[in-house]
N, CA and C atoms as an extended XYZ file, in Angstrom:
429
Properties=species:S:1:pos:R:3:atomname:S:1:resname:S:1:resid:I:1 pbc="F F F"
N         0.844       -1.172        0.000 N   MET     1
C         0.000        0.000        0.000 CA  MET     1
C         0.889        1.234        0.000 C   MET     1
N         0.550        2.199       -0.805 N   SER     2
C         1.289        3.444       -0.895 CA  SER     2
C         1.187        4.228        0.411 C   SER     2
N         2.253        4.934        0.737 N   SER     3
C         2.242        5.755        1.949 CA  SER     3
C         1.228        6.878        1.858 C   SER     3
N         0.885        7.275        0.652 N   PHE     4
C        -0.051        8.379        0.476 CA  PHE     4
C        -1.512        7.928        0.517 C   PHE     4
N        -1.741        6.618        0.516 N   LYS     5
C        -3.098        6.082        0.532 CA  LYS     5
C        -3.841        6.509        1.803 C   LYS     5
N        -3.100        6.664        2.896 N   VAL     6
C        -3.725        7.062        4.158 CA  VAL     6
C        -4.408        8.422        4.020 C   VAL     6
N        -3.836        9.312        3.216 N   PHE     7
C        -4.436       10.628        3.020 CA  PHE     7
C        -5.734       10.529        2.223 C   PHE     7
N        -5.762        9.618        1.252 N   GLU     8
C        -6.977        9.410        0.466 CA  GLU     8
C        -8.092        8.834        1.338 C   GLU     8
N        -7.734        7.863        2.163 N   ILE     9
C        -8.729        7.232        3.025 CA  ILE     9
C        -9.253        8.228        4.060 C   ILE     9
N        -8.353        8.905        4.759 N   ALA    10
C        -8.777        9.880        5.766 CA  ALA    10
C        -9.522       11.043        5.119 C   ALA    10
N        -9.094       11.441        3.929 N   GLY    11
C        -9.779       12.520        3.215 CA  GLY    11
C       -11.200       12.152        2.843 C   GLY    11
N       -11.402       10.893        2.478 N   SER    12
C       -12.766       10.460        2.158 CA  SER    12
C       -13.636       10.493        3.415 C   SER    12
N       -13.026       10.164        4.559 N   GLY    13
C       -13.754       10.266        5.826 CA  GLY    13
C       -14.111       11.706        6.160 C   GLY    13
N       -13.173       12.624        5.917 N   LEU    14
C       -13.440       14.046        6.151 CA  LEU    14
C       -14.621       14.516        5.303 C   LEU    14
N       -14.604       14.132        4.047 N   SER    15
C       -15.667       14.531        3.133 CA  SER    15
C       -17.020       13.967        3.573 C   SER    15
N       -17.038       12.691        3.957 N   ALA    16
C       -18.282       12.052        4.385 CA  ALA    16
C       -18.824       12.693        5.664 C   ALA    16
N       -17.940       12.954        6.629 N   GLN    17
C       -18.395       13.560        7.873 CA  GLN    17
C       -18.850       14.996        7.664 C   GLN    17
N       -18.263       15.678        6.686 N   SER    18
C       -18.702       17.028        6.360 CA  SER    18
C       -20.141       17.014        5.835 C   SER    18
N       -20.455       16.053        4.994 N   VAL    19
C       -21.825       15.904        4.491 CA  VAL    19
C       -22.761       15.595        5.655 C   VAL    19
N       -22.314       14.726        6.544 N   ARG    20
C       -23.126       14.377        7.715 CA  ARG    20
C       -23.398       15.604        8.582 C   ARG    20
N       -22.375       16.426        8.817 N   LEU    21
C       -22.556       17.651        9.600 CA  LEU    21
C       -23.511       18.618        8.897 C   LEU    21
N       -23.423       18.707        7.589 N   ASN    22
C       -24.321       19.600        6.838 CA  ASN    22
C       -25.777       19.143        6.912 C   ASN    22
N       -26.021       17.836        6.856 N   THR    23
C       -27.405       17.354        6.946 CA  THR    23
C       -27.951       17.568        8.359 C   THR    23
N       -27.106       17.385        9.367 N   VAL    24
C       -27.538       17.666       10.743 CA  VAL    24
C       -27.897       19.140       10.881 C   VAL    24
N       -27.055       20.013       10.337 N   ALA    25
C       -27.334       21.454       10.398 CA  ALA    25
C       -28.650       21.795        9.708 C   ALA    25
N       -28.904       21.167        8.573 N   SER    26
C       -30.157       21.397        7.857 CA  SER    26
C       -31.348       20.916        8.686 C   SER    26
N       -31.205       19.740        9.295 N   ASN    27
C       -32.293       19.212       10.117 CA  ASN    27
C       -32.575       20.123       11.311 C   ASN    27
N       -31.521       20.584       11.981 N   LEU    28
C       -31.704       21.458       13.137 CA  LEU    28
C       -32.283       22.811       12.728 C   LEU    28
N       -31.864       23.333       11.589 N   ALA    29
C       -32.367       24.625       11.121 CA  ALA    29
C       -33.857       24.569       10.806 C   ALA    29
N       -34.338       23.403       10.404 N   ASN    30
C       -35.749       23.256       10.032 CA  ASN    30
C       -36.600       22.605       11.111 C   ASN    30
N       -36.041       22.339       12.278 N   ALA    31
C       -36.752       21.621       13.339 CA  ALA    31
C       -38.004       22.348       13.811 C   ALA    31
N       -37.994       23.664       13.784 N   ASP    32
C       -39.139       24.430       14.282 CA  ASP    32
C       -40.046       24.973       13.186 C   ASP    32
N       -39.777       24.605       11.943 N   SER    33
C       -40.640       25.069       10.855 CA  SER    33
C       -41.949       24.286       10.877 C   SER    33
N       -43.023       24.918       10.398 N   VAL    34
C       -44.318       24.245       10.338 CA  VAL    34
C       -44.920       24.437        8.954 C   VAL    34
N       -45.901       23.603        8.667 N   SER    35
C       -46.609       23.668        7.388 CA  SER    35
C       -48.073       23.358        7.644 C   SER    35
N       -48.920       23.838        6.770 N   GLY    36
C       -50.342       23.544        6.863 CA  GLY    36
C       -50.713       22.251        6.167 C   GLY    36
N       -49.747       21.626        5.508 N   ASP    37
C       -49.993       20.397        4.749 CA  ASP    37
C       -48.963       19.349        5.172 C   ASP    37
N       -49.397       18.176        5.635 N   PRO    38
C       -48.437       17.159        6.078 CA  PRO    38
C       -47.525       16.645        4.962 C   PRO    38
N       -47.914       16.856        3.716 N   ASN    39
C       -47.099       16.381        2.591 CA  ASN    39
C       -45.969       17.340        2.231 C   ASN    39
N       -46.065       18.590        2.669 N   THR    40
C       -45.035       19.566        2.307 CA  THR    40
C       -44.125       19.930        3.477 C   THR    40
N       -44.377       19.374        4.641 N   VAL    41
C       -43.538       19.685        5.802 CA  VAL    41
C       -42.138       19.112        5.603 C   VAL    41
N       -41.151       19.772        6.180 N   TYR    42
C       -39.757       19.316        6.071 CA  TYR    42
C       -39.622       17.920        6.658 C   TYR    42
N       -38.843       17.073        6.002 N   LYS    43
C       -38.553       15.724        6.498 CA  LYS    43
C       -37.062       15.636        6.812 C   LYS    43
N       -36.740       15.054        7.960 N   ALA    44
C       -35.339       14.909        8.361 CA  ALA    44
C       -34.580       14.130        7.294 C   ALA    44
N       -33.333       14.533        7.066 N   ARG    45
C       -32.488       13.882        6.056 CA  ARG    45
C       -31.271       13.268        6.738 C   ARG    45
N       -30.828       12.138        6.189 N   HIS    46
C       -29.662       11.441        6.734 CA  HIS    46
C       -28.825       10.873        5.596 C   HIS    46
N       -27.490       11.055        5.675 N   PRO    47
C       -26.626       10.503        4.625 CA  PRO    47
C       -26.465        8.985        4.790 C   PRO    47
N       -26.238        8.319        3.668 N   VAL    48
C       -25.966        6.879        3.663 CA  VAL    48
C       -24.522        6.706        3.219 C   VAL    48
N       -23.707        6.080        4.069 N   PHE    49
C       -22.302        5.866        3.766 CA  PHE    49
C       -22.101        4.495        3.141 C   PHE    49
N       -21.074        4.415        2.294 N   GLN    50
C       -20.742        3.150        1.643 CA  GLN    50
C       -19.227        3.004        1.615 C   GLN    50
N       -18.746        1.824        1.976 N   ALA    51
C       -17.312        1.540        1.891 CA  ALA    51
C       -16.947        1.316        0.430 C   ALA    51
N       -15.824        1.903        0.027 N   VAL    52
C       -15.370        1.780       -1.356 CA  VAL    52
C       -13.960        1.221       -1.323 C   VAL    52
N       -13.761        0.046       -1.909 N   HIS    53
C       -12.427       -0.545       -1.990 CA  HIS    53
C       -11.724        0.006       -3.219 C   HIS    53
N       -10.475        0.313       -3.055 N   ALA    54
C        -9.689        0.874       -4.155 CA  ALA    54
C        -9.612       -0.121       -5.304 C   ALA    54
N        -9.618        0.388       -6.517 N   ALA    55
C        -9.476       -0.468       -7.697 CA  ALA    55
C        -8.036       -0.955       -7.770 C   ALA    55
N        -7.878       -2.241       -7.554 N   LEU    56
C        -6.527       -2.795       -7.488 CA  LEU    56
C        -6.265       -3.845       -8.556 C   LEU    56
N        -7.084       -3.869       -9.556 N   GLY    57
C        -6.844       -4.811      -10.647 CA  GLY    57
C        -7.112       -6.245      -10.236 C   GLY    57
N        -6.191       -7.146      -10.591 N   ALA    58
C        -6.405       -8.574      -10.395 CA  ALA    58
C        -5.796       -9.100       -9.105 C   ALA    58
N        -5.568       -8.242       -8.132 N   GLN    59
C        -5.001       -8.718       -6.866 CA  GLN    59
C        -6.012       -9.594       -6.148 C   GLN    59
N        -5.505      -10.423       -5.262 N   SER    60
C        -6.383      -11.322       -4.518 CA  SER    60
C        -7.246      -10.532       -3.546 C   SER    60
N        -8.337      -11.139       -3.101 N   ALA    61
C        -9.236      -10.489       -2.148 CA  ALA    61
C        -8.513      -10.180       -0.844 C   ALA    61
N        -7.607      -11.070       -0.427 N   ALA    62
C        -6.868      -10.850        0.822 CA  ALA    62
C        -5.968       -9.621        0.727 C   ALA    62
N        -5.287       -9.458       -0.405 N   SER    63
C        -4.416       -8.289       -0.539 CA  SER    63
C        -5.234       -7.014       -0.708 C   SER    63
N        -6.423       -7.118       -1.292 N   GLN    64
C        -7.298       -5.953       -1.392 CA  GLN    64
C        -7.759       -5.520       -0.009 C   GLN    64
N        -8.039       -6.482        0.874 N   GLN    65
C        -8.468       -6.165        2.247 CA  GLN    65
C        -7.365       -5.414        2.971 C   GLN    65
N        -6.118       -5.809        2.767 N   ARG    66
C        -5.000       -5.148        3.446 CA  ARG    66
C        -4.753       -3.746        2.903 C   ARG    66
N        -5.177       -3.485        1.669 N   SER    67
C        -4.882       -2.198        1.056 CA  SER    67
C        -5.776       -1.078        1.569 C   SER    67
N        -6.848       -1.421        2.244 N   GLY    68
C        -7.711       -0.399        2.819 CA  GLY    68
C        -8.882       -0.049        1.932 C   GLY    68
N        -9.742        0.732        2.498 N   ALA    69
C       -10.935        1.165        1.786 CA  ALA    69
C       -11.241        2.599        2.194 C   ALA    69
N       -11.958        3.258        1.335 N   ALA    70
C       -12.395        4.614        1.614 CA  ALA    70
C       -13.900        4.579        1.872 C   ALA    70
N       -14.444        5.722        2.176 N   VAL    71
C       -15.886        5.828        2.392 CA  VAL    71
C       -16.417        6.931        1.489 C   VAL    71
N       -17.645        6.748        1.035 N   ARG    72
C       -18.282        7.799        0.254 CA  ARG    72
C       -19.750        7.859        0.643 C   ARG    72
N       -20.370        8.967        0.349 N   VAL    73
C       -21.796        9.130        0.598 CA  VAL    73
C       -22.524        8.644       -0.645 C   VAL    73
N       -23.281        7.562       -0.491 N   SER    74
C       -23.981        7.014       -1.656 CA  SER    74
C       -25.330        7.691       -1.878 C   SER    74
N       -25.785        8.451       -0.905 N   GLY    75
C       -27.042        9.176       -1.073 CA  GLY    75
C       -27.495        9.798        0.230 C   GLY    75
N       -28.540       10.577        0.134 N   ILE    76
C       -29.161       11.172        1.315 CA  ILE    76
C       -30.626       10.785        1.273 C   ILE    76
N       -31.081       10.171        2.356 N   VAL    77
C       -32.462        9.692        2.409 CA  VAL    77
C       -33.281       10.558        3.356 C   VAL    77
N       -34.569       10.670        3.054 N   GLU    78
C       -35.499       11.388        3.918 CA  GLU    78
C       -36.178       10.419        4.854 C   GLU    78
N       -36.442       10.859        6.051 N   SER    79
C       -37.105       10.038        7.052 CA  SER    79
C       -38.549        9.754        6.633 C   SER    79
N       -39.026        8.563        6.986 N   ASN    80
C       -40.416        8.189        6.689 CA  ASN    80
C       -41.334        8.431        7.884 C   ASN    80
N       -40.787        8.917        8.994 N   ALA    81
C       -41.597        9.148       10.191 CA  ALA    81
C       -42.639       10.228        9.895 C   ALA    81
N       -43.839       10.063       10.440 N   PRO    82
C       -44.887       11.059       10.179 CA  PRO    82
C       -44.587       12.371       10.901 C   PRO    82
N       -45.085       13.484       10.359 N   PRO    83
C       -44.867       14.766       11.029 CA  PRO    83
C       -45.667       14.842       12.326 C   PRO    83
N       -45.268       15.754       13.182 N   THR    84
C       -45.975       15.991       14.437 CA  THR    84
C       -47.130       16.936       14.157 C   THR    84
N       -48.315       16.572       14.640 N   VAL    85
C       -49.503       17.400       14.444 CA  VAL    85
C       -49.694       18.272       15.682 C   VAL    85
N       -49.836       19.580       15.460 N   ARG    86
C       -50.076       20.526       16.553 CA  ARG    86
C       -51.359       21.291       16.261 C   ARG    86
N       -52.208       21.419       17.262 N   ASN    87
C       -53.420       22.213       17.088 CA  ASN    87
C       -53.081       23.658       17.413 C   ASN    87
N       -53.133       24.497       16.386 N   ASP    88
C       -52.789       25.912       16.529 CA  ASP    88
C       -53.681       26.721       15.578 C   ASP    88
N       -54.967       26.865       15.943 N   PRO    89
C       -55.910       27.521       15.028 CA  PRO    89
C       -55.567       28.973       14.713 C   PRO    89
N       -54.766       29.627       15.547 N   GLY    90
C       -54.399       31.010       15.291 CA  GLY    90
C       -53.263       31.157       14.293 C   GLY    90
N       -52.618       30.071       13.936 N   ASN    91
C       -51.490       30.116       13.003 CA  ASN    91
C       -52.017       30.325       11.584 C   ASN    91
N       -51.445       31.278       10.836 N   PRO    92
C       -51.927       31.515        9.463 CA  PRO    92
C       -51.716       30.314        8.532 C   PRO    92
N       -50.852       29.374        8.911 N   LEU    93
C       -50.620       28.180        8.077 CA  LEU    93
C       -51.550       27.021        8.436 C   LEU    93
N       -52.376       27.186        9.475 N   ALA    94
C       -53.231       26.090        9.946 CA  ALA    94
C       -54.209       25.648        8.868 C   ALA    94
N       -54.497       24.344        8.864 N   ASP    95
C       -55.464       23.810        7.904 CA  ASP    95
C       -56.884       24.054        8.430 C   ASP    95
N       -57.895       23.479        7.774 N   ALA    96
C       -59.296       23.710        8.127 CA  ALA    96
C       -59.621       23.259        9.547 C   ALA    96
N       -58.902       22.263       10.064 N   GLN    97
C       -59.127       21.773       11.432 CA  GLN    97
C       -58.312       22.561       12.459 C   GLN    97
N       -57.522       23.525       12.022 N   GLY    98
C       -56.701       24.317       12.931 CA  GLY    98
C       -55.376       23.671       13.269 C   GLY    98
N       -54.965       22.674       12.490 N   ASN    99
C       -53.710       21.961       12.752 CA  ASN    99
C       -52.576       22.483       11.875 C   ASN    99
N       -51.390       22.479       12.450 N   VAL   100
C       -50.163       22.695       11.679 CA  VAL   100
C       -49.306       21.454       11.864 C   VAL   100
N       -48.398       21.251       10.946 N   TYR   101
C       -47.570       20.045       10.948 CA  TYR   101
C       -46.109       20.438       11.098 C   TYR   101
N       -45.459       19.828       12.085 N   ALA   102
C       -44.051       20.108       12.368 CA  ALA   102
C       -43.197       18.949       11.868 C   ALA   102
N       -41.944       19.219       11.528 N   PRO   103
C       -41.065       18.161       11.019 CA  PRO   103
C       -40.836       17.054       12.055 C   PRO   103
N       -40.422       15.914       11.547 N   ASN   104
C       -40.137       14.752       12.379 CA  ASN   104
C       -38.685       14.761       12.862 C   ASN   104
N       -38.153       15.924       13.160 N   VAL   105
C       -36.759       16.070       13.578 CA  VAL   105
C       -36.682       15.934       15.096 C   VAL   105
N       -35.875       14.982       15.557 N   ASN   106
C       -35.626       14.819       16.980 CA  ASN   106
C       -34.339       15.575       17.302 C   ASN   106
N       -34.459       16.701       17.979 N   VAL   107
C       -33.320       17.583       18.229 CA  VAL   107
C       -32.236       16.883       19.044 C   VAL   107
N       -32.606       16.049       20.002 N   ILE   108
C       -31.619       15.338       20.822 CA  ILE   108
C       -30.815       14.366       19.974 C   ILE   108
N       -31.479       13.618       19.109 N   GLU   109
C       -30.769       12.697       18.210 CA  GLU   109
C       -29.856       13.457       17.256 C   GLU   109
N       -30.319       14.585       16.771 N   GLU   110
C       -29.507       15.373       15.845 CA  GLU   110
C       -28.267       15.934       16.542 C   GLU   110
N       -28.405       16.395       17.772 N   MET   111
C       -27.250       16.912       18.511 CA  MET   111
C       -26.246       15.788       18.781 C   MET   111
N       -26.742       14.605       19.115 N   THR   112
C       -25.869       13.449       19.331 CA  THR   112
C       -25.147       13.083       18.044 C   THR   112
N       -25.861       13.104       16.931 N   ASP   113
C       -25.260       12.806       15.631 CA  ASP   113
C       -24.208       13.854       15.275 C   ASP   113
N       -24.475       15.112       15.626 N   MET   114
C       -23.523       16.181       15.351 CA  MET   114
C       -22.232       15.978       16.144 C   MET   114
N       -22.352       15.605       17.405 N   ILE   115
C       -21.160       15.357       18.231 CA  ILE   115
C       -20.370       14.179       17.670 C   ILE   115
N       -21.064       13.119       17.284 N   SER   116
C       -20.410       11.941       16.721 CA  SER   116
C       -19.688       12.279       15.417 C   SER   116
N       -20.338       13.023       14.538 N   ALA   117
C       -19.719       13.405       13.263 CA  ALA   117
C       -18.525       14.322       13.490 C   ALA   117
N       -18.658       15.228       14.440 N   SER   118
C       -17.565       16.150       14.747 CA  SER   118
C       -16.339       15.403       15.263 C   SER   118
N       -16.558       14.423       16.121 N   ARG   119
C       -15.441       13.634       16.651 CA  ARG   119
C       -14.810       12.761       15.579 C   ARG   119
N       -15.619       12.199       14.710 N   ALA   120
C       -15.078       11.393       13.605 CA  ALA   120
C       -14.248       12.272       12.680 C   ALA   120
N       -14.713       13.483       12.443 N   TYR   121
C       -13.971       14.442       11.605 CA  TYR   121
C       -12.625       14.760       12.258 C   TYR   121
N       -12.657       15.037       13.566 N   GLN   122
C       -11.420       15.325       14.300 CA  GLN   122
C       -10.450       14.149       14.250 C   GLN   122
N       -10.969       12.933       14.353 N   ASN   123
C       -10.118       11.746       14.280 CA  ASN   123
C        -9.440       11.633       12.923 C   ASN   123
N       -10.171       11.919       11.855 N   ASP   124
C        -9.584       11.861       10.513 CA  ASP   124
C        -8.486       12.918       10.355 C   ASP   124
N        -8.703       14.094       10.916 N   VAL   125
C        -7.676       15.145       10.875 CA  VAL   125
C        -6.430       14.675       11.626 C   VAL   125
N        -6.610       14.035       12.772 N   GLU   126
C        -5.476       13.524       13.553 CA  GLU   126
C        -4.713       12.439       12.796 C   GLU   126
N        -5.439       11.577       12.096 N   VAL   127
C        -4.792       10.535       11.291 CA  VAL   127
C        -3.906       11.174       10.231 C   VAL   127
N        -4.433       12.182        9.552 N   MET   128
C        -3.655       12.844        8.506 CA  MET   128
C        -2.440       13.562        9.093 C   MET   128
N        -2.609       14.183       10.232 N   SER   129
C        -1.501       14.890       10.878 CA  SER   129
C        -0.413       13.916       11.316 C   SER   129
N        -0.809       12.797       11.900 N   THR   130
C         0.158       11.793       12.334 CA  THR   130
C         0.895       11.192       11.145 C   THR   130
N         0.176       10.890       10.074 N   ALA   131
C         0.811       10.339        8.870 CA  ALA   131
C         1.816       11.328        8.294 C   ALA   131
N         1.472       12.595        8.283 N   LYS   132
C         2.394       13.625        7.788 CA  LYS   132
C         3.648       13.670        8.659 C   LYS   132
N         3.474       13.656        9.978 N   ASP   133
C         4.619       13.677       10.891 CA  ASP   133
C         5.517       12.459       10.691 C   ASP   133
N         4.917       11.289       10.484 N   LEU   134
C         5.707       10.086       10.275 CA  LEU   134
C         6.473       10.141        8.951 C   LEU   134
N         5.838       10.688        7.929 N   MET   135
C         6.540       10.818        6.634 CA  MET   135
C         7.706       11.786        6.755 C   MET   135
N         7.511       12.881        7.450 N   LEU   136
C         8.604       13.842        7.655 CA  LEU   136
C         9.751       13.219        8.449 C   LEU   136
N         9.414       12.441        9.454 N   ALA   137
C        10.436       11.771       10.260 CA  ALA   137
C        11.207       10.762        9.401 C   ALA   137
N        10.493       10.071        8.507 N   THR   138
C        11.133        9.123        7.618 CA  THR   138
C        12.103        9.837        6.661 C   THR   138
N        11.689       10.980        6.156 N   LEU   139
C        12.558       11.748        5.256 CA  LEU   139
C        13.829       12.218        5.980 C   LEU   139
N        13.702       12.567        7.253 N   LYS   140
C        14.853       13.021        8.024 CA  LYS   140
C        15.860       11.886        8.237 C   LYS   140
N        15.372       10.650        8.296 N   LEU   141
C        16.248        9.495        8.468 CA  LEU   141
C        17.166        9.333        7.260 C   LEU   141
N        16.649        9.614        6.073 N   GLY   142
C        17.417        9.445        4.851 CA  GLY   142
C        18.394       10.581        4.587 C   GLY   142
N        18.256       11.686        5.266 N   GLY   143
C        19.056       12.866        4.960 CA  GLY   143
C        20.194       13.068        5.836 C   GLY   143
């Protein structure tokens, strides 16, 4: 495995966690929005990650496993949970029954997901920093 492969792998993690942080931010930003129609209310979004093995040609499966894998976002899915119904007849968006519909965003779950994504991002940065330090130390040995 190339010494630079670690940067590709950690970089793919950085990119994936960045998407995850952006979807959490979008969910939190829309958590308090309401709609008069349950079909148009904001739905929580979540990224789907997929492991991607590097294209290594005709190498054996065992050597491919040792070479590492990256991660990518294969898509972003919307939650199927129903919206929360609130009776608020004074709201200008209320339907004929006086109900408004709030998104299915669980703020506690989103904050937990944000902390997890932030820590994973920090870990990937540390991996890249350590790999850089080790490469520099290796270069100093040869000089």
